[in-house]
N, C-alpha and C positions, 0 to 999 in steps of 0.2 A: 826389402826393398820396396818402396812405393811404385805403384804401377806407372806413375808418370816419370819416374827416374828410369824405370827400365826403359820405356819408350824412348827416352830421351839419350840413354847410353847404348843403345843396341847399334852393333856395327856388323856389317858383313865381313865374316873372317874368312880369310883365304890363306893363312898360315897356323898351323897346329902343331902343338907337341904332341909327342908320340906317347904320353902317359894315358893309360886307359882310363875309360870312363865307368864308373860303378854303374852294374844293372840297375840299382834301385833309382838312380838318377834318370837312365833312359827311361825306365818304365813311370816315373813321375811326369816325364814329358808326355807320355803316352797317355796317362791320365787326364792331363791337361787339354790335350785335343779330344778326348773322348765327351769331355764337357762342353765343347763348343756347341752352337747354334747351326742348324741346318734348316733347309726348307723343307716343310711337311715333317720335320723331325726324322727325315729318313736316315741321317747318319751313314752316310755313303763311304765316309773314309776307311782306308785299309792302309797298313804301315808294314813294311818289310824293314826290319833291322839287320844291317849287314856290317859285321864285324871283320871277318876273313879278309886277308890280304888280296887273294887272287879274284874274288867277286869284287871288292872295291875297286882292283884295276880294270875291271871288265866294265863298271859303272862309268869310271874315267873315260875311257875309250866310248861309250856309248854318249858321253856329254861332250864329244869333240875335243878329248884328249886335254880337258882344263886339270892338270896335274894335281892341283890341291885335293882334289876329291879323293883320290887314292891315299893321299897324306893323312887325310883326317880319320881317328882311330874306328869312327862310326860313321855309317850312312845310312839316314832313314830314307828308305823309297817310299814316298807319299803317292797314293792310289786312290782313286774312285772305283768302287764297286757297281757296275752298271746294272748288272741283274738285280742286286740287293736294293737299289735304288728304285728300281721299277716296281718291285715287289712290296717294299715297304713304304713309299710315299704318300700312296692313297689312303691306306690305313691311318698313316700318321696325320694326314690332313682332317680325316673324317673324327679323329679322336680330338682333336683342337676345336672342331664344330659341336662334339657332343658335350664338351666342359664349357661352351660359350666364348671360347677365346677369339673365335671369329665367326663371322655371320653365315649362315646357311648359304646365302648368294655367293660368297667368296669359296666355300667349299666347293660350290657347283663349279664355278669359273677354275679354279685350281685341278681339281679332278679331271675337268675337259682338256686342260692342257697336258695333263699327265698320261690321258688316253690317247692325245695325239702323238706324245712322246713315244707311246710303245709302237706306234705306226712307223717310226723314223727307223732309218739304218743305224745300226748298234753304233757304229764310229761317229756318228752325230751328237749322240747322246753324252758321251764322256765329256766333250768341252763344255756341254750345257750346265753341268753339275759339279765342274771343277771347282766353281768359287765357293761352294761348301768346305771343300777338301782345304782351300787356301784359308779359310778363315780358321780351320782346327790347326794348319801348321803354323800359322802366325801366334796361336797360344803357346805351341812347343817353342817357338822362338823367343817369346818374352819370359817363359818360364825358364828355359836355359840359363838366364843371366841369374837366378837365384843359385845356382850350383857353380858360378863363373865359367861357364862353357859358353864357347861361341859357337854360330851358325852362319850358313850362307845359302839363302834360297838359289837354287839352280833349276831354271827352267829351258835354258839352252841345251837340249837333250835329244835324241832320237827316240821315241816312245816306243818304237816297234822294236829297237835293238834292247831296251832295258827288259821288256817282256820277255823277250828271247831266252834272256840269260835266267829266269826263273820258270820258263814253260808257261806263261800265263796265257790264256786265250783274249779275246776281244772284250770279254765282259770285265777285266781290269784295265782299267784306263789310267795309264801313267801321267802324273800333275806335276810332279816335282821331285828332284834329290835335295836331302837336306844333311851337307855333312856337319858332322859334330864333334866337338872337343875342346880341348883346353887351349884357349890363343896363344899364339907364339908371335903376337903382333897387337899393336895397340893404335888401331886407325884413326885419324883426326875425323870430325865430322865433316862429311860432304856438304857442299853448297845445298841450299834447300830454299823453296821459295817461300817469300813473305807470306805470312797467313792470309792476309788481306788479298794477297793476289790470286787466291785460290776460290773468291766468292765471285759466281756468275751476277 
């Protein structure tokens, strides 16, 4: 499938068949996420693959009881590793400077920003780096179409309750849930703005 076709065909799926998703397809999605770009090449994304029904039910409850979450045979919990970001981002930006990908002055500016981040409360850093995880998640969303799989971004959730399910500390920031499975619906395209309406 051409990428442009995948972008056009993608839908948010909220009804799933019970058919299991092959592990090799799930890992192909994780591989697509791994290849995503990230600021300073810090690669802060981390993923928890959830298949068992009891944990999926707990995730449903942590996401304001959206019942289709537990109905999906797989839920991928998409997170940012805050401590890993703080440790890896400075060396990542310095590597870009060494190969001449960015100017030395930009290395200094970005490293100064990273050092400021290190002084922040850890709870403030997760939202700042969530965009990196979002890019990786969208790679998975589009790759899923190659396997006829449906997904739905879930951001309406209580991060603390999700973390509690897995015993994660504040170094793991929950960005989104991604229910995954074979669609049991074929929703029509929703209204979109015209292209020219998006230009400022």
